[in-house]
C-alpha positions, 0 to 999 in steps of 0.5 A: 321343763319345756321352754315357754315363749315369752310374749310381751305385754300389750301396750294400752294402745294395742288393747284400746284398738282390740276393744274398739273392734269388738262387735255389739254382741251379748254380754260375756260371762261377767254380764257386762256388754261389749258396749260398756267396754267400748264406751270406756275403752281407755280406762278398761285398756289401762286396767287390763294392761295393769292386771297383765303386769301384776300377773306372775311370770308363767316361765318363772312360777313354781308349778310344783304341786299345783293341780293340772286343772288350776294350771290350765285356768 
Protein backbone atom coordinates (compact mmCIF):
# COMPACT_ATOMS: atom_id res chain seq x y z
CA UNK A 1 0.00 0.00 0.00
CA UNK A 2 1.27 3.47 -0.85
CA UNK A 3 2.37 5.70 1.99
CA UNK A 4 -0.03 8.48 2.92
CA UNK A 5 1.48 11.75 4.05
CA UNK A 6 0.14 12.73 7.45
CA UNK A 7 -1.14 16.29 7.31
CA UNK A 8 -1.96 17.88 10.66
CA UNK A 9 -5.46 19.18 11.28
CA UNK A 10 -5.39 22.99 11.10
CA UNK A 11 -6.03 25.02 14.22
CA UNK A 12 -9.12 27.20 14.62
CA UNK A 13 -6.89 30.27 14.19
CA UNK A 14 -5.57 28.95 10.86
CA UNK A 15 -9.07 28.22 9.56
CA UNK A 16 -10.29 31.63 10.75
CA UNK A 17 -7.46 33.33 8.84
CA UNK A 18 -8.50 31.57 5.62
CA UNK A 19 -12.21 32.36 6.10
CA UNK A 20 -11.52 36.05 6.71
CA UNK A 21 -9.57 36.26 3.43
CA UNK A 22 -12.37 34.81 1.26
CA UNK A 23 -13.60 37.09 -1.52
CA UNK A 24 -17.11 38.52 -1.63
CA UNK A 25 -18.21 36.16 -4.37
CA UNK A 26 -21.24 34.06 -5.20
CA UNK A 27 -22.50 31.27 -2.96
CA UNK A 28 -20.85 27.89 -3.02
CA UNK A 29 -22.53 24.58 -3.76
CA UNK A 30 -24.49 24.75 -0.52
CA UNK A 31 -25.94 28.17 -1.45
CA UNK A 32 -24.34 29.95 1.50
CA UNK A 33 -22.49 33.13 0.48
CA UNK A 34 -18.93 33.65 1.74
CA UNK A 35 -20.14 36.77 3.56
CA UNK A 36 -22.06 34.51 5.98
CA UNK A 37 -18.91 32.54 6.74
CA UNK A 38 -16.93 35.75 7.28
CA UNK A 39 -19.61 37.19 9.56
CA UNK A 40 -19.59 34.04 11.70
CA UNK A 41 -15.96 33.04 11.13
CA UNK A 42 -15.25 31.86 14.68
CA UNK A 43 -18.25 29.53 14.80
CA UNK A 44 -17.60 28.23 11.29
CA UNK A 45 -13.90 27.63 12.02
CA UNK A 46 -14.74 25.61 15.14
CA UNK A 47 -17.27 23.54 13.17
CA UNK A 48 -14.75 22.83 10.38
CA UNK A 49 -11.99 21.81 12.80
CA UNK A 50 -14.36 19.58 14.77
CA UNK A 51 -15.56 17.89 11.56
CA UNK A 52 -11.96 17.27 10.48
CA UNK A 53 -11.18 15.74 13.89
CA UNK A 54 -14.15 13.38 13.59
CA UNK A 55 -13.23 12.13 10.10
CA UNK A 56 -11.63 8.69 9.95
CA UNK A 57 -7.91 8.65 9.37
CA UNK A 58 -7.42 7.89 5.68
CA UNK A 59 -4.15 6.09 6.34
CA UNK A 60 -5.80 3.65 8.77
CA UNK A 61 -9.19 3.23 7.06
CA UNK A 62 -9.82 -0.12 5.37
CA UNK A 63 -10.79 0.77 1.77
CA UNK A 64 -11.30 -2.87 0.75
CA UNK A 65 -14.51 -3.21 -1.26
CA UNK A 66 -15.18 0.54 -1.43
CA UNK A 67 -15.74 1.65 -5.05
CA UNK A 68 -13.03 3.97 -6.38
CA UNK A 69 -15.58 6.71 -7.09
CA UNK A 70 -16.50 6.75 -3.40
CA UNK A 71 -12.85 6.83 -2.38
CA UNK A 72 -12.28 9.96 -4.48
CA UNK A 73 -15.13 11.96 -2.92
